[in-house]
Structures are given as C-alpha cells and as structure tokens.
C-alpha positions in Angstrom: 79.4 -63.0 58.6 80.5 -60.1 60.9 82.4 -58.1 58.2 79.2 -58.6 55.9 76.6 -57.7 59.0 78.5 -54.3 59.7 78.3 -53.0 56.9 74.7 -53.7 55.5 74.3 -51.7 59.1 76.7 -48.9 58.3 74.4 -48.7 54.7 71.4 -48.8 56.7 72.1 -46.5 58.9 73.6 -43.7 56.3 70.2 -44.3 54.6 68.7 -43.3 57.8 70.5 -40.2 58.4 69.9 -38.4 55.2 66.5 -39.7 54.7 65.8 -38.4 57.9 67.6 -35.4 57.2 66.0 -34.4 53.6 62.8 -35.2 55.6 63.0 -32.6 58.2 63.8 -30.6 55.8 60.8 -30.7 53.5 58.8 -29.7 57.0 58.6 -25.5 56.9 57.9 -23.6 60.2 57.0 -19.8 59.9 56.5 -18.0 63.7 53.3 -16.4 64.4 53.8 -12.5 63.6 51.5 -9.6 64.0 51.1 -6.3 62.7 50.5 -4.7 59.9 49.1 -5.6 56.7 47.5 -4.6 53.5 45.8 -6.2 50.7 45.9 -4.6 47.6 45.3 -4.9 43.6 48.3 -4.6 41.3 47.4 -3.6 37.7 49.2 -3.5 34.5 49.1 0.0 32.7 51.3 2.8 30.6 52.0 6.4 30.7 49.5 8.6 28.6 49.0 11.6 29.0 45.8 14.1 28.5 47.0 16.8 26.2 48.2 14.7 24.0 47.8 15.7 20.3 48.3 13.5 16.6 47.6 16.3 14.2 46.9 16.2 10.1 45.5 18.4 7.6 42.2 18.6 6.7 43.8 17.9 2.1 46.3 17.4 0.5 49.0 20.2 -1.0 52.7 21.6 -0.7 53.9 22.3 2.1 55.0 26.0 2.1 55.6 27.3 5.4 56.8 24.7 8.9 57.1 27.5 11.9 58.5 24.8 14.5 61.2 22.3 14.9 61.1 18.9 16.9 61.8 19.8 20.6 60.1 22.8 21.0 58.0 24.5 23.6 54.8 26.3 21.9 51.7 27.9 22.9 48.2 26.9 22.0 47.3 28.5 18.2 50.9 28.8 17.1 51.3 27.5 13.2 52.8 24.8 12.9 52.5 24.4 9.2 50.8 25.6 5.8 50.1 24.8 3.2 50.0 27.0 -1.0 46.6 28.1 -0.1 46.5 29.8 -4.1 43.6 27.0 -5.3 42.2 27.4 -2.2 41.8 30.5 -1.9 40.4 30.9 -5.4 38.0 28.7 -4.6 37.0 30.3 -2.0 37.2 33.8 -3.7 34.6 32.4 -6.4 32.1 30.1 -3.6 32.0 34.0 -2.2 31.1 35.3 -5.4 28.6 33.0 -6.0 27.2 34.2 -2.8 26.2 37.6 -3.3 24.5 36.8 -6.8 21.9 34.4 -6.1 21.7 37.0 -2.5 21.1 39.5 -4.9 18.4 37.4 -6.9 16.5 36.6 -4.2 16.0 40.3 -3.1 14.8 41.1 -6.0 13.0 38.0 -6.7 11.1 39.1 -3.1 10.7 42.4 -4.2 8.5 41.2 -7.2 6.4 39.3 -4.6 6.4 41.6 -1.9 2.9 42.1 -2.2 1.3 38.7 -3.0 2.1 36.7 0.2 -1.4 35.7 0.4 -2.7 35.3 -3.8 1.4 34.4 -4.1 0.7 32.1 -8.2 2.5 28.7 -8.5 4.8 30.3 -10.5 6.0 33.1 -8.4 6.3 30.6 -5.5 8.0 28.6 -7.8 10.4 31.3 -8.5 11.0 32.4 -5.0 11.6 29.3 -3.9 14.3 28.0 -6.3 16.4 31.6 -5.8 15.9 30.8 -2.0 18.1 27.5 -2.6 20.4 28.2 -5.0 21.5 30.6 -1.9 21.9 28.0 0.1 23.8 26.3 -1.7 25.6 29.2 -2.2 26.1 29.8 1.8 26.9 25.9 2.3 29.2 25.9 -1.2 31.1 29.3 0.8 31.3 27.0 4.4 32.5 24.5 2.4 35.4 25.8 0.9 36.4 28.4 4.0 37.2 25.0 6.2 39.1 24.0 3.0 41.0 27.1 3.1 40.9 27.2 7.2 42.1 23.2 6.3 45.3 24.0 5.2 46.8 24.9 8.2 48.1 23.7 11.4 48.1 24.8 14.8 48.8 24.1 18.0 46.0 23.1 20.1 47.4 23.9 23.3 50.6 25.1 25.1 52.9 22.3 25.0 56.1 20.1 23.6 56.5 19.2 19.5 57.8 15.5 19.1 57.3 15.3 16.1 57.2 16.5 12.8 56.4 14.3 8.9 58.1 17.1 7.4 60.2 19.5 8.6 60.6 21.4 5.5 58.9 22.7 3.4 58.2 22.1 -0.7 57.3 18.6 -0.5 53.2 17.7 -1.3 51.3 15.3 1.2 48.6 13.9 1.7 44.8 14.3 3.8 44.6 12.7 6.4 49.0 11.6 7.0 50.3 13.1 10.8 52.0 15.6 10.1 53.2 16.9 14.0 52.8 15.7 18.1 52.4 17.3 20.3 52.5 16.6 23.9 52.1 18.8 27.3 54.1 17.0 30.2 52.4 18.6 32.7 48.7 16.6 31.8 51.1 13.0 31.5 49.6 9.8 33.9 49.4 6.1 34.4 46.8 4.2 32.0 45.8 1.4 33.5 42.6 -0.8 32.4 40.2 -2.8 34.9 38.1 -5.3 34.6 34.7 -5.4 35.8 35.2 -7.0 38.7 38.1 -5.1 39.2 37.3 -1.9 39.1 34.1 -2.2 41.9 37.1 -2.1 44.9 38.7 1.1 42.8 37.2 4.4 44.4 38.2 8.3 43.3 41.4 9.6 46.0 42.1 6.3 46.4 46.6 6.1 46.7 47.6 3.7 44.0 52.0 3.0 44.1 53.6 3.4 40.9 56.8 1.4 39.0 57.7 1.3 35.6 59.5 -0.9 34.1 61.9 2.3 32.8 62.7 2.7 36.9 64.3 -0.5 38.0 63.3 -0.3 41.5 62.0 2.8 41.8 58.5 3.8 43.5 56.2 6.6 42.5 53.3 7.9 44.1 49.4 8.0 42.8 46.4 8.6 43.0 43.4 7.1 41.5 41.2 10.5 39.8 39.1 9.0 37.4 37.0 6.1 36.6 34.9 5.5 33.1 31.3 4.8 34.1 31.5 2.9 30.1 34.0 -0.4 28.9 36.7 0.8 27.0 35.9 0.4 22.9 37.5 -1.8 21.2 38.9 -3.8 24.1 37.6 -8.1 24.7 35.6 -8.1 27.9 33.8 -5.7 29.6 37.3 -3.0 31.0 37.2 0.2 32.3 39.8 3.0 32.2 41.6 4.3 35.3 43.9 7.2 35.7 46.0 7.4 37.8 47.5 11.3 38.3 50.9 11.0 39.5 51.9 13.1 42.9 55.5 14.4 44.7 56.5 14.4 40.7 58.0 17.2 38.8 56.2 16.2 35.0 57.7 19.1 33.3 61.0 17.6 34.1 60.8 14.5 34.3 61.9 11.6 32.1 58.5 9.9 31.9 57.9 8.6 27.7 53.9 7.6 26.2 53.9 4.2 26.6 56.0 3.3 29.1 55.1 0.6 30.5 54.5 -0.6 34.4 52.4 -0.9 37.6 50.4 0.3 39.6 49.7 -1.3 43.3 45.8 -0.1 44.6 45.4 -0.2 48.5 42.0 -1.8 48.3 42.1 -2.2 52.5 44.7 -1.9 55.9 44.7 -3.3 59.2 46.9 -3.0 61.9 47.8 -5.0 64.2 46.6 -8.4 62.8 48.1 -12.1 63.1 49.3 -13.0 59.7 51.3 -16.1 58.6 52.2 -16.9 55.0 49.2 -17.4 52.2 51.1 -21.4 51.8 50.1 -22.0 55.6 47.0 -21.7 55.6 44.6 -25.0 55.6 41.6 -25.9 54.4 39.7 -29.7 54.7 35.6 -30.2 54.8 35.5 -29.3 58.0 37.0 -25.2 57.7 39.7 -23.6 57.9 43.6 -24.3 59.8 46.6 -24.2 61.2 48.8 -27.0 61.6 50.8 -26.6 65.1 52.9 -29.6 67.6 55.0 -30.6 64.4 51.7 -31.4 62.6 49.8 -33.2 64.6 47.2 -30.2 66.1 44.4 -28.1 64.2 43.5 -24.9 64.8 40.6 -23.7 63.0 40.5 -20.1 62.5 39.0 -17.4 60.5 40.8 -16.0 57.7 40.8 -11.6 57.0 43.1 -9.0 55.0 45.2 -11.3 52.5 48.1 -9.3 50.8 50.2 -10.2 48.3 52.1 -12.6 49.8 50.9 -13.2 53.6 47.1 -13.8 55.1 45.3 -12.5 58.1 44.2 -15.4 60.7 41.7 -14.7 63.5 40.9 -17.3 66.1 42.9 -19.4 69.9 46.0 -18.3 68.1 49.7 -16.0 70.3 52.4 -14.0 68.2 55.5 -16.0 67.6 53.4 -19.9 68.0 54.9 -21.6 65.9 53.0 -22.8 62.4 53.8 -26.2 60.1 53.0 -26.0 56.2 
C-alpha cells in the first residue's frame, strides 16, 4: 500500500513539474524600451520607365530595311525599320496630282465669278461650291496618303536601347498594329506603385522611400516620391492611384533593373525620437481602456498609444524604461 502511494505521489509530482514549466513557458515578457520609432506603410509595385515605347507600323507591307539590332543604343529620330513604299508613294503622288487639278478648277471658277460677288446666281454658286468642295476632298486625300507613306517608317521616339525586334531581317510581311520594336531609356526607370484612397492621403511629394526588389535579395535601394496621380488609374478595380518613386543614388544606366521586376516600397509616414515602445501584441484593451500588464499579470497600467511601426508601438503613460511587461 505504501509503495502504491509513493508511486502516485511521484506521478503527481512529475505531472505538476511539467504543467508549471509549460505554463511558465507560455508567459511572455518584454522590457519597456526607449528609442526611435517610425510609422511605415509598405506597398507592392514594379519597375517601370517613363521612356518605354512599343513601336509598330501604321500600315501593312513588306519590310525592306532594318537599321538596328537588339541591344543597340539609338538616338531620337533614328530609323528603326521601313516598309516597301512603292505603292504608298504612288498613291501619294496621285493624290498630289488630283489636288493640283482641283486647285486649277477652283481658280478657273473663281475667275468666272469674281465680278459677281453681289449678284451671284444659283448656278454660279453651285459651280463654285462644287469646285471648292472637290479641292477640299483632294487636300484631305493628300494628307491621308502622306500619313500612310510616313507610317511605313518606324523612328526612335527618344534616346534609348532597342530591347526587342519582331523582324530583325528584311523581305518579310508584317501587319498593321503588330509590335515591331521596343525601346527603353534606362535613365528614366522608376518604381511604380499603386495606393488606394485610404493610403494615398498619407503620401506626399519628396517623401523618402526604401525599395526592395524580389530580384535583389536582402538589398535595399533609396527612393523618393516624385509624382502622385490626381485621378484613379483606369482599368483597376476600386479607386487606386499611381505613385512614381524615383531611385536615388543609383546609376540607372548601369543597373540590372528590368521592366516589370516586382518588389515593395516602404514609405515613412511619421517618425518620433526618444519614445517608449513595446511590441504591438503586448498592448491590451478592454472596456475601460488601453493598458499594459505588469507585476506577473496582476496589475494594469493604462496608457495611450502613438506612432506604430511594423512590429512596435509607442506607449505613453506612468511608465519607466526597463519595466517588465507581460503578454
């Protein structure tokens, strides 16, 4: 009987030991700290460029000239590619000839009715108006033919680098609207962010930003807000606004940034120095107010909160540095 009682006591002791040990493990504490705190907002985005163009012909035809290759640096106005313009040029010359013909007809009719400004008959008016309308139509035809002729050429719209060529060779046919080339100016690269209507009001021009890109692990880049859209971005659900963040202290021409690289932008909304703070989860609230637990969770210190960072929050009240706070 004594042996059984002894075994029971040992078992109870072991159970109690592990129970209280685990219970103590569950009790988390932190010392009240004093220092600097930043309230930050993190928004996702991607790399973009102000000068980034996808170029296409304004008409269909056979490619007869390609003046660049992928990777070439080009200046604004450089001829990238050209279509056969034999038919287009012929149409333009015919349009010019028609215009000259109708112009001569208008001059002839005007000469006939020049002394009849006050007594022009209906027949004379009809003759004059018909000649003038035909000339106007001929002029519009010249503009259209010239536009088609010019549309058979693709020029670089700005200084940049050719990043894509659909047809790097001649002798092939292409259709109107097909993307033939892409050009980017790396010096205009920026980080493109979208902020909703509750977030955009916290941002301002000149605000400092820390950018992290998924392609550059554990590396941070400095940035600054240089544009905030006044109108929502078209095609997005809800009211979201475009934010442009310019990279700082980065040689964009020699960087490895690429269009559509994704990442995050960390905006500093506010910053306070020399304040008391604790991890956010240590701040409690009930119907009486916001408080911290002290004295082995036996006492409450009611406080106010201030700046909140990603992990910590400012606490204001009858507190002191190093004070032990319980979760």
